[in-house]
C-alpha angles and dihedrals in degrees: 000000000000094000089051094053090045091060093043096257106171128231100351113196131180118210121199106222095177110127088013104068143005091218093088140325093244142019124202115200130185140140144222128210097232139027088251093055093046091051089047094053091045093047096047093042091054090049095049093046092051092047085061091053095254117142118234099214095188139359119193136175100026095125094060093028094203094112119007119189122198113191109205094168107249090023124055116190119204117197111185136182105249091252094049092049093053088048099048095031096189091183089066094042088054095038092138089066120094120242110240112229126210097016 
């Protein structure tokens, strides 16, 4: 979450999906206020994760930078443009998941 905050990612939240879904153990969700900001957050996060030796299985949406998804295996990171986050509202969709505090 530190990388997200350093790049001015807004309202980061981590959801614990264990016992809720087989898709992943955790979702991390945040947004940026522009396509440039979304792209910057995603690019820096990918760089930092790889520097820790964690494989990025897949990265989608970087070109349009409206909803970028980074698949880290057990963790999936969703970086939205503010408007798209409000529209898709994943926190509501996955409301059965517990919010992880102090990440």
